[in-house]
Biopython code that builds the backbone (N, CA, C, O; Angstrom):
import numpy as np
from Bio.PDB.StructureBuilder import StructureBuilder

atoms = [
    (1, "MET", "N", (5.256, 26.745, -8.963)),
    (1, "MET", "CA", (6.021, 25.718, -8.289)),
    (1, "MET", "C", (6.962, 25.101, -9.319)),
    (1, "MET", "O", (6.556, 24.779, -10.436)),
    (2, "GLY", "N", (8.208, 24.944, -8.932)),
    (2, "GLY", "CA", (9.203, 24.366, -9.821)),
    (2, "GLY", "C", (9.125, 22.849, -9.870)),
    (2, "GLY", "O", (8.273, 22.226, -9.237)),
    (3, "PHE", "N", (10.042, 22.274, -10.643)),
    (3, "PHE", "CA", (10.037, 20.824, -10.821)),
    (3, "PHE", "C", (10.371, 20.088, -9.526)),
    (3, "PHE", "O", (9.659, 19.159, -9.147)),
    (4, "LEU", "N", (11.436, 20.485, -8.848)),
    (4, "LEU", "CA", (11.834, 19.776, -7.628)),
    (4, "LEU", "C", (10.804, 19.873, -6.507)),
    (4, "LEU", "O", (10.514, 18.853, -5.881)),
    (5, "PRO", "N", (10.242, 21.031, -6.224)),
    (5, "PRO", "CA", (9.178, 21.050, -5.209)),
    (5, "PRO", "C", (7.969, 20.201, -5.592)),
    (5, "PRO", "O", (7.369, 19.556, -4.733)),
    (6, "ALA", "N", (7.609, 20.196, -6.873)),
    (6, "ALA", "CA", (6.492, 19.360, -7.305)),
    (6, "ALA", "C", (6.820, 17.884, -7.136)),
    (6, "ALA", "O", (5.959, 17.098, -6.741)),
    (7, "LEU", "N", (8.056, 17.502, -7.432)),
    (7, "LEU", "CA", (8.490, 16.123, -7.248)),
    (7, "LEU", "C", (8.475, 15.732, -5.776)),
    (7, "LEU", "O", (8.068, 14.620, -5.438)),
    (8, "TYR", "N", (8.910, 16.627, -4.900)),
    (8, "TYR", "CA", (8.890, 16.352, -3.461)),
    (8, "TYR", "C", (7.457, 16.176, -2.960)),
    (8, "TYR", "O", (7.187, 15.295, -2.143)),
    (9, "HIS", "N", (6.548, 17.004, -3.443)),
    (9, "HIS", "CA", (5.143, 16.863, -3.052)),
    (9, "HIS", "C", (4.583, 15.523, -3.515)),
    (9, "HIS", "O", (3.860, 14.862, -2.769)),
    (10, "LEU", "N", (4.907, 15.125, -4.725)),
    (10, "LEU", "CA", (4.423, 13.861, -5.260)),
    (10, "LEU", "C", (4.990, 12.673, -4.479)),
    (10, "LEU", "O", (4.266, 11.728, -4.167)),
    (11, "LEU", "N", (6.280, 12.725, -4.169)),
    (11, "LEU", "CA", (6.899, 11.649, -3.397)),
    (11, "LEU", "C", (6.330, 11.572, -1.985)),
    (11, "LEU", "O", (6.109, 10.479, -1.462)),
    (12, "ASN", "N", (6.094, 12.720, -1.370)),
    (12, "ASN", "CA", (5.516, 12.734, -0.026)),
    (12, "ASN", "C", (4.052, 12.295, -0.033)),
    (12, "ASN", "O", (3.563, 11.760, 0.962)),
    (13, "PHE", "N", (3.354, 12.515, -1.139)),
    (13, "PHE", "CA", (1.971, 12.060, -1.242)),
    (13, "PHE", "C", (1.894, 10.533, -1.244)),
    (13, "PHE", "O", (1.012, 9.957, -0.606)),
    (14, "PHE", "N", (2.816, 9.872, -1.960)),
    (14, "PHE", "CA", (2.799, 8.422, -2.069)),
    (14, "PHE", "C", (3.633, 7.707, -1.001)),
    (14, "PHE", "O", (3.665, 6.477, -0.987)),
    (15, "ALA", "N", (4.298, 8.425, -0.124)),
    (15, "ALA", "CA", (5.133, 7.817, 0.918)),
    (15, "ALA", "C", (4.344, 6.912, 1.872)),
    (15, "ALA", "O", (4.855, 5.846, 2.216)),
    (16, "PRO", "N", (3.136, 7.266, 2.320)),
    (16, "PRO", "CA", (2.395, 6.340, 3.185)),
    (16, "PRO", "C", (2.067, 5.015, 2.505)),
    (16, "PRO", "O", (2.094, 3.968, 3.152)),
    (17, "ALA", "N", (1.761, 5.046, 1.218)),
    (17, "ALA", "CA", (1.465, 3.805, 0.498)),
    (17, "ALA", "C", (2.701, 2.917, 0.434)),
    (17, "ALA", "O", (2.592, 1.699, 0.575)),
    (18, "LEU", "N", (3.868, 3.506, 0.224)),
    (18, "LEU", "CA", (5.107, 2.726, 0.182)),
    (18, "LEU", "C", (5.439, 2.159, 1.555)),
    (18, "LEU", "O", (5.867, 1.009, 1.657)),
    (19, "ALA", "N", (5.252, 2.939, 2.604)),
    (19, "ALA", "CA", (5.541, 2.465, 3.954)),
    (19, "ALA", "C", (4.634, 1.303, 4.339)),
    (19, "ALA", "O", (5.100, 0.317, 4.911)),
    (20, "VAL", "N", (3.351, 1.408, 4.032)),
    (20, "VAL", "CA", (2.417, 0.329, 4.351)),
    (20, "VAL", "C", (2.742, -0.915, 3.529)),
    (20, "VAL", "O", (2.698, -2.030, 4.048)),
    (21, "ALA", "N", (3.066, -0.731, 2.257)),
    (21, "ALA", "CA", (3.391, -1.872, 1.390)),
    (21, "ALA", "C", (4.638, -2.605, 1.875)),
    (21, "ALA", "O", (4.653, -3.835, 1.924)),
    (22, "LEU", "N", (5.678, -1.864, 2.232)),
    (22, "LEU", "CA", (6.889, -2.490, 2.760)),
    (22, "LEU", "C", (6.628, -3.180, 4.090)),
    (22, "LEU", "O", (7.108, -4.290, 4.320)),
    (23, "GLY", "N", (5.875, -2.533, 4.961)),
    (23, "GLY", "CA", (5.568, -3.130, 6.259)),
    (23, "GLY", "C", (4.767, -4.412, 6.143)),
    (23, "GLY", "O", (5.013, -5.369, 6.877)),
    (24, "LEU", "N", (3.820, -4.438, 5.237)),
    (24, "LEU", "CA", (3.012, -5.643, 5.060)),
    (24, "LEU", "C", (3.820, -6.785, 4.470)),
    (24, "LEU", "O", (3.686, -7.929, 4.905)),
    (25, "ALA", "N", (4.651, -6.493, 3.491)),
    (25, "ALA", "CA", (5.438, -7.558, 2.855)),
    (25, "ALA", "C", (6.459, -8.142, 3.827)),
    (25, "ALA", "O", (6.660, -9.356, 3.863)),
    (26, "VAL", "N", (7.095, -7.294, 4.603)),
    (26, "VAL", "CA", (8.075, -7.783, 5.580)),
    (26, "VAL", "C", (7.373, -8.506, 6.724)),
    (26, "VAL", "O", (7.827, -9.563, 7.164)),
    (27, "GLY", "N", (6.281, -7.947, 7.201)),
    (27, "GLY", "CA", (5.539, -8.586, 8.290)),
    (27, "GLY", "C", (4.948, -9.923, 7.899)),
    (27, "GLY", "O", (4.875, -10.836, 8.722)),
    (28, "ALA", "N", (4.529, -10.047, 6.663)),
    (28, "ALA", "CA", (3.952, -11.316, 6.207)),
    (28, "ALA", "C", (5.008, -12.420, 6.184)),
    (28, "ALA", "O", (4.684, -13.592, 6.375)),
    (29, "ARG", "N", (6.245, -12.057, 5.954)),
    (29, "ARG", "CA", (7.325, -13.057, 5.975)),
    (29, "ARG", "C", (7.491, -13.671, 7.364)),
    (29, "ARG", "O", (7.818, -14.851, 7.490)),
    (30, "PHE", "N", (7.264, -12.869, 8.404)),
    (30, "PHE", "CA", (7.444, -13.362, 9.762)),
    (30, "PHE", "C", (6.192, -14.024, 10.320)),
    (30, "PHE", "O", (6.285, -14.976, 11.095)),
    (31, "VAL", "N", (5.036, -13.533, 9.935)),
    (31, "VAL", "CA", (3.783, -14.020, 10.522)),
    (31, "VAL", "C", (3.223, -15.223, 9.763)),
    (31, "VAL", "O", (2.803, -16.201, 10.382)),
    (32, "LEU", "N", (3.214, -15.162, 8.449)),
    (32, "LEU", "CA", (2.627, -16.210, 7.633)),
    (32, "LEU", "C", (3.713, -17.090, 7.030)),
    (32, "LEU", "O", (4.792, -16.615, 6.677)),
    (33, "SER", "N", (3.416, -18.355, 6.919)),
    (33, "SER", "CA", (4.368, -19.245, 6.259)),
    (33, "SER", "C", (4.197, -19.097, 4.751)),
    (33, "SER", "O", (3.075, -19.023, 4.249)),
    (34, "SER", "N", (5.305, -19.055, 4.042)),
    (34, "SER", "CA", (5.230, -18.872, 2.596)),
    (34, "SER", "C", (5.107, -20.221, 1.900)),
    (34, "SER", "O", (5.682, -21.221, 2.331)),
    (35, "THR", "N", (4.357, -20.222, 0.832)),
    (35, "THR", "CA", (4.174, -21.410, 0.020)),
    (35, "THR", "C", (4.818, -21.156, -1.339)),
    (35, "THR", "O", (5.159, -20.014, -1.649)),
    (36, "PRO", "N", (4.990, -22.182, -2.145)),
    (36, "PRO", "CA", (5.574, -21.947, -3.477)),
    (36, "PRO", "C", (4.730, -21.024, -4.360)),
    (36, "PRO", "O", (5.259, -20.406, -5.283)),
    (37, "GLN", "N", (3.434, -20.924, -4.092)),
    (37, "GLN", "CA", (2.576, -20.058, -4.892)),
    (37, "GLN", "C", (2.611, -18.598, -4.435)),
    (37, "GLN", "O", (2.093, -17.722, -5.128)),
    (38, "THR", "N", (3.208, -18.332, -3.295)),
    (38, "THR", "CA", (3.277, -16.970, -2.785)),
    (38, "THR", "C", (4.224, -16.139, -3.652)),
    (38, "THR", "O", (5.347, -16.569, -3.916)),
    (39, "PRO", "N", (3.791, -14.961, -4.095)),
    (39, "PRO", "CA", (4.678, -14.125, -4.919)),
    (39, "PRO", "C", (5.906, -13.667, -4.138)),
    (39, "PRO", "O", (5.918, -13.703, -2.908)),
    (40, "ALA", "N", (6.918, -13.244, -4.847)),
    (40, "ALA", "CA", (8.137, -12.721, -4.223)),
    (40, "ALA", "C", (7.812, -11.458, -3.430)),
    (40, "ALA", "O", (6.799, -10.802, -3.674)),
    (41, "TRP", "N", (8.675, -11.130, -2.489)),
    (41, "TRP", "CA", (8.403, -9.989, -1.613)),
    (41, "TRP", "C", (8.333, -8.684, -2.396)),
    (41, "TRP", "O", (7.505, -7.827, -2.086)),
    (42, "TRP", "N", (9.185, -8.515, -3.403)),
    (42, "TRP", "CA", (9.177, -7.276, -4.181)),
    (42, "TRP", "C", (7.894, -7.168, -5.011)),
    (42, "TRP", "O", (7.406, -6.068, -5.271)),
    (43, "SER", "N", (7.364, -8.302, -5.417)),
    (43, "SER", "CA", (6.098, -8.304, -6.142)),
    (43, "SER", "C", (4.946, -7.916, -5.210)),
    (43, "SER", "O", (4.043, -7.178, -5.604)),
    (44, "GLN", "N", (4.985, -8.413, -3.989)),
    (44, "GLN", "CA", (3.970, -8.041, -3.002)),
    (44, "GLN", "C", (4.030, -6.548, -2.706)),
    (44, "GLN", "O", (2.998, -5.887, -2.594)),
    (45, "VAL", "N", (5.252, -6.020, -2.578)),
    (45, "VAL", "CA", (5.413, -4.585, -2.319)),
    (45, "VAL", "C", (4.848, -3.774, -3.483)),
    (45, "VAL", "O", (4.143, -2.787, -3.272)),
    (46, "ALA", "N", (5.157, -4.188, -4.708)),
    (46, "ALA", "CA", (4.686, -3.446, -5.880)),
    (46, "ALA", "C", (3.161, -3.462, -5.982)),
    (46, "ALA", "O", (2.544, -2.436, -6.270)),
    (47, "ILE", "N", (2.560, -4.616, -5.746)),
    (47, "ILE", "CA", (1.101, -4.717, -5.848)),
    (47, "ILE", "C", (0.431, -3.917, -4.726)),
    (47, "ILE", "O", (-0.533, -3.191, -4.969)),
    (48, "ASN", "N", (0.939, -4.051, -3.510)),
    (48, "ASN", "CA", (0.365, -3.279, -2.398)),
    (48, "ASN", "C", (0.575, -1.779, -2.590)),
    (48, "ASN", "O", (-0.286, -0.983, -2.215)),
    (49, "PHE", "N", (1.711, -1.387, -3.169)),
    (49, "PHE", "CA", (1.960, 0.028, -3.432)),
    (49, "PHE", "C", (0.984, 0.564, -4.478)),
    (49, "PHE", "O", (0.493, 1.687, -4.358)),
    (50, "ALA", "N", (0.705, -0.240, -5.504)),
    (50, "ALA", "CA", (-0.255, 0.189, -6.524)),
    (50, "ALA", "C", (-1.652, 0.337, -5.929)),
    (50, "ALA", "O", (-2.355, 1.304, -6.220)),
    (51, "VAL", "N", (-2.053, -0.621, -5.096)),
    (51, "VAL", "CA", (-3.366, -0.529, -4.439)),
    (51, "VAL", "C", (-3.401, 0.683, -3.510)),
    (51, "VAL", "O", (-4.369, 1.443, -3.508)),
    (52, "GLY", "N", (-2.350, 0.858, -2.728)),
    (52, "GLY", "CA", (-2.299, 1.999, -1.808)),
    (52, "GLY", "C", (-2.280, 3.335, -2.521)),
    (52, "GLY", "O", (-2.927, 4.285, -2.080)),
    (53, "GLY", "N", (-1.551, 3.417, -3.612)),
    (53, "GLY", "CA", (-1.547, 4.657, -4.390)),
    (53, "GLY", "C", (-2.914, 4.966, -4.963)),
    (53, "GLY", "O", (-3.334, 6.122, -5.002)),
    (54, "GLY", "N", (-3.607, 3.930, -5.407)),
    (54, "GLY", "CA", (-4.961, 4.125, -5.897)),
    (54, "GLY", "C", (-5.909, 4.597, -4.802)),
    (54, "GLY", "O", (-6.775, 5.438, -5.040)),
    (55, "VAL", "N", (-5.740, 4.052, -3.610)),
    (55, "VAL", "CA", (-6.581, 4.487, -2.473)),
    (55, "VAL", "C", (-6.297, 5.945, -2.132)),
    (55, "VAL", "O", (-7.225, 6.711, -1.874)),
    (56, "LEU", "N", (-5.035, 6.334, -2.129)),
    (56, "LEU", "CA", (-4.703, 7.726, -1.822)),
    (56, "LEU", "C", (-5.250, 8.673, -2.885)),
    (56, "LEU", "O", (-5.760, 9.744, -2.558)),
    (57, "LEU", "N", (-5.149, 8.287, -4.146)),
    (57, "LEU", "CA", (-5.712, 9.123, -5.209)),
    (57, "LEU", "C", (-7.239, 9.181, -5.111)),
    (57, "LEU", "O", (-7.843, 10.230, -5.332)),
    (58, "GLY", "N", (-7.855, 8.042, -4.779)),
    (58, "GLY", "CA", (-9.305, 8.033, -4.594)),
    (58, "GLY", "C", (-9.738, 8.910, -3.430)),
    (58, "GLY", "O", (-10.750, 9.605, -3.517)),
    (59, "GLY", "N", (-8.973, 8.882, -2.336)),
    (59, "GLY", "CA", (-9.283, 9.742, -1.197)),
    (59, "GLY", "C", (-9.109, 11.213, -1.526)),
    (59, "GLY", "O", (-9.883, 12.051, -1.064)),
    (60, "LEU", "N", (-8.097, 11.530, -2.322)),
    (60, "LEU", "CA", (-7.899, 12.909, -2.756)),
    (60, "LEU", "C", (-9.064, 13.371, -3.627)),
    (60, "LEU", "O", (-9.526, 14.505, -3.502)),
    (61, "TRP", "N", (-9.530, 12.501, -4.500)),
    (61, "TRP", "CA", (-10.660, 12.842, -5.352)),
    (61, "TRP", "C", (-11.955, 12.965, -4.534)),
    (61, "TRP", "O", (-12.722, 13.909, -4.719)),
    (62, "TRP", "N", (-12.190, 12.013, -3.638)),
    (62, "TRP", "CA", (-13.447, 11.977, -2.886)),
    (62, "TRP", "C", (-13.569, 13.152, -1.919)),
    (62, "TRP", "O", (-14.598, 13.826, -1.875)),
    (63, "PHE", "N", (-12.501, 13.394, -1.141)),
    (63, "PHE", "CA", (-12.560, 14.439, -0.117)),
    (63, "PHE", "C", (-12.112, 15.804, -0.624)),
    (63, "PHE", "O", (-12.411, 16.823, -0.002)),
    (64, "GLY", "N", (-11.404, 15.832, -1.737)),
    (64, "GLY", "CA", (-10.944, 17.105, -2.278)),
    (64, "GLY", "C", (-9.686, 17.640, -1.635)),
    (64, "GLY", "O", (-9.253, 18.748, -1.952)),
    (65, "ARG", "N", (-9.093, 16.878, -0.740)),
    (65, "ARG", "CA", (-7.833, 17.278, -0.109)),
    (65, "ARG", "C", (-7.107, 16.043, 0.399)),
    (65, "ARG", "O", (-7.689, 14.966, 0.534)),
    (66, "ASP", "N", (-5.858, 16.220, 0.669)),
    (66, "ASP", "CA", (-5.005, 15.123, 1.118)),
    (66, "ASP", "C", (-4.955, 15.102, 2.640)),
    (66, "ASP", "O", (-5.185, 16.118, 3.296)),
    (67, "GLY", "N", (-4.650, 13.931, 3.191)),
    (67, "GLY", "CA", (-4.384, 13.831, 4.613)),
    (67, "GLY", "C", (-5.582, 13.548, 5.494)),
    (67, "GLY", "O", (-5.501, 13.734, 6.708)),
    (68, "LYS", "N", (-6.687, 13.105, 4.926)),
    (68, "LYS", "CA", (-7.846, 12.764, 5.751)),
    (68, "LYS", "C", (-7.604, 11.408, 6.416)),
    (68, "LYS", "O", (-7.064, 10.493, 5.794)),
    (69, "LEU", "N", (-8.002, 11.286, 7.665)),
    (69, "LEU", "CA", (-7.803, 10.053, 8.415)),
    (69, "LEU", "C", (-8.572, 8.895, 7.801)),
    (69, "LEU", "O", (-8.115, 7.753, 7.855)),
    (70, "ALA", "N", (-9.727, 9.168, 7.223)),
    (70, "ALA", "CA", (-10.511, 8.111, 6.577)),
    (70, "ALA", "C", (-9.756, 7.514, 5.385)),
    (70, "ALA", "O", (-9.855, 6.315, 5.123)),
    (71, "THR", "N", (-9.013, 8.340, 4.676)),
    (71, "THR", "CA", (-8.215, 7.840, 3.550)),
    (71, "THR", "C", (-7.116, 6.916, 4.051)),
    (71, "THR", "O", (-6.874, 5.868, 3.453)),
    (72, "TYR", "N", (-6.452, 7.282, 5.126)),
    (72, "TYR", "CA", (-5.386, 6.433, 5.671)),
    (72, "TYR", "C", (-5.950, 5.144, 6.250)),
    (72, "TYR", "O", (-5.314, 4.095, 6.156)),
    (73, "ALA", "N", (-7.132, 5.209, 6.846)),
    (73, "ALA", "CA", (-7.771, 3.980, 7.348)),
    (73, "ALA", "C", (-8.125, 3.051, 6.191)),
    (73, "ALA", "O", (-7.931, 1.839, 6.285)),
    (74, "ALA", "N", (-8.640, 3.611, 5.106)),
    (74, "ALA", "CA", (-8.953, 2.801, 3.929)),
    (74, "ALA", "C", (-7.680, 2.234, 3.316)),
    (74, "ALA", "O", (-7.685, 1.112, 2.809)),
    (75, "LEU", "N", (-6.594, 2.993, 3.355)),
    (75, "LEU", "CA", (-5.299, 2.522, 2.853)),
    (75, "LEU", "C", (-4.852, 1.274, 3.604)),
    (75, "LEU", "O", (-4.439, 0.291, 2.988)),
    (76, "VAL", "N", (-4.930, 1.309, 4.909)),
    (76, "VAL", "CA", (-4.498, 0.176, 5.725)),
    (76, "VAL", "C", (-5.407, -1.029, 5.501)),
    (76, "VAL", "O", (-4.923, -2.150, 5.346)),
    (77, "VAL", "N", (-6.702, -0.811, 5.483)),
    (77, "VAL", "CA", (-7.644, -1.925, 5.336)),
    (77, "VAL", "C", (-7.522, -2.578, 3.964)),
    (77, "VAL", "O", (-7.451, -3.803, 3.872)),
    (78, "LEU", "N", (-7.498, -1.794, 2.909)),
    (78, "LEU", "CA", (-7.431, -2.369, 1.566)),
    (78, "LEU", "C", (-6.086, -3.021, 1.282)),
    (78, "LEU", "O", (-6.036, -4.054, 0.615)),
    (79, "CYS", "N", (-5.001, -2.444, 1.773)),
    (79, "CYS", "CA", (-3.695, -3.084, 1.587)),
    (79, "CYS", "C", (-3.599, -4.377, 2.395)),
    (79, "CYS", "O", (-2.994, -5.346, 1.935)),
    (80, "ALA", "N", (-4.181, -4.407, 3.580)),
    (80, "ALA", "CA", (-4.185, -5.641, 4.369)),
    (80, "ALA", "C", (-4.998, -6.727, 3.679)),
    (80, "ALA", "O", (-4.597, -7.890, 3.672)),
    (81, "CYS", "N", (-6.130, -6.361, 3.101)),
    (81, "CYS", "CA", (-6.926, -7.340, 2.341)),
    (81, "CYS", "C", (-6.163, -7.833, 1.122)),
    (81, "CYS", "O", (-6.208, -9.019, 0.799)),
    (82, "CYS", "N", (-5.475, -6.949, 0.456)),
    (82, "CYS", "CA", (-4.673, -7.323, -0.708)),
    (82, "CYS", "C", (-3.542, -8.267, -0.292)),
    (82, "CYS", "O", (-3.271, -9.245, -0.988)),
    (83, "GLN", "N", (-2.886, -7.988, 0.821)),
    (83, "GLN", "CA", (-1.816, -8.856, 1.302)),
    (83, "GLN", "C", (-2.364, -10.222, 1.703)),
    (83, "GLN", "O", (-1.699, -11.237, 1.495)),
    (84, "TRP", "N", (-3.547, -10.264, 2.266)),
    (84, "TRP", "CA", (-4.178, -11.527, 2.628)),
    (84, "TRP", "C", (-4.427, -12.367, 1.383)),
    (84, "TRP", "O", (-4.198, -13.577, 1.392)),
    (85, "VAL", "N", (-4.894, -11.733, 0.318)),
    (85, "VAL", "CA", (-5.114, -12.447, -0.937)),
    (85, "VAL", "C", (-3.788, -12.906, -1.527)),
    (85, "VAL", "O", (-3.682, -14.037, -2.001)),
    (86, "LEU", "N", (-2.775, -12.043, -1.506)),
    (86, "LEU", "CA", (-1.465, -12.410, -2.054)),
    (86, "LEU", "C", (-0.830, -13.558, -1.277)),
    (86, "LEU", "O", (-0.140, -14.395, -1.859)),
    (87, "SER", "N", (-1.057, -13.602, 0.024)),
    (87, "SER", "CA", (-0.485, -14.654, 0.860)),
    (87, "SER", "C", (-1.353, -15.902, 0.882)),
    (87, "SER", "O", (-1.020, -16.876, 1.556)),
    (88, "ARG", "N", (-2.466, -15.883, 0.152)),
    (88, "ARG", "CA", (-3.413, -16.978, 0.117)),
    (88, "ARG", "C", (-3.888, -17.330, 1.530)),
    (88, "ARG", "O", (-3.815, -18.479, 1.967)),
    (89, "GLY", "N", (-4.375, -16.305, 2.223)),
    (89, "GLY", "CA", (-4.802, -16.443, 3.599)),
    (89, "GLY", "C", (-5.979, -17.348, 3.816)),
    (89, "GLY", "O", (-6.145, -17.877, 4.915)),
    (90, "TRP", "N", (-6.800, -17.550, 2.818)),
    (90, "TRP", "CA", (-7.969, -18.411, 2.977)),
    (90, "TRP", "C", (-7.575, -19.884, 3.038)),
    (90, "TRP", "O", (-8.411, -20.713, 3.397)),
    (91, "ARG", "N", (-6.353, -20.236, 2.707)),
    (91, "ARG", "CA", (-5.909, -21.621, 2.743)),
    (91, "ARG", "C", (-5.246, -21.989, 4.075)),
    (91, "ARG", "O", (-4.827, -23.135, 4.240)),
    (92, "ARG", "N", (-5.141, -21.090, 4.997)),
    (92, "ARG", "CA", (-4.454, -21.364, 6.259)),
    (92, "ARG", "C", (-5.419, -21.769, 7.325)),
    (92, "ARG", "O", (-5.013, -22.038, 8.456)),
]
sb = StructureBuilder()
sb.init_structure("model")
sb.init_model(0)
sb.init_chain("A")
sb.init_seg("    ")
for serial, (resi, resn, name, xyz) in enumerate(atoms, 1):
    if name == "N":
        sb.init_residue(resn, " ", resi, " ")
    sb.init_atom(name, np.array(xyz, "f"), 0.0, 1.0, " ", f" {name:<3s}", serial, name[0])
structure = sb.get_structure()
């Protein structure tokens, strides 16, 4: 496999984590009121993307293959919990 196909595979592997991270950061702006302690939206995206990427890598390691529904469910749940912490949801 050449460099470009390997890069495309890597980008497509992490695409769900980026989509969930962007969706959560944008959705939190509309649903939750922001406080001065709330991180910037790009910071929320970066942190959620890192958590989501870790979940995808963990799912690849645990199941031995990519694309398992349990991995995507864990991605959504853990990123939502991370966004709740970032938005200081326990104070609302």
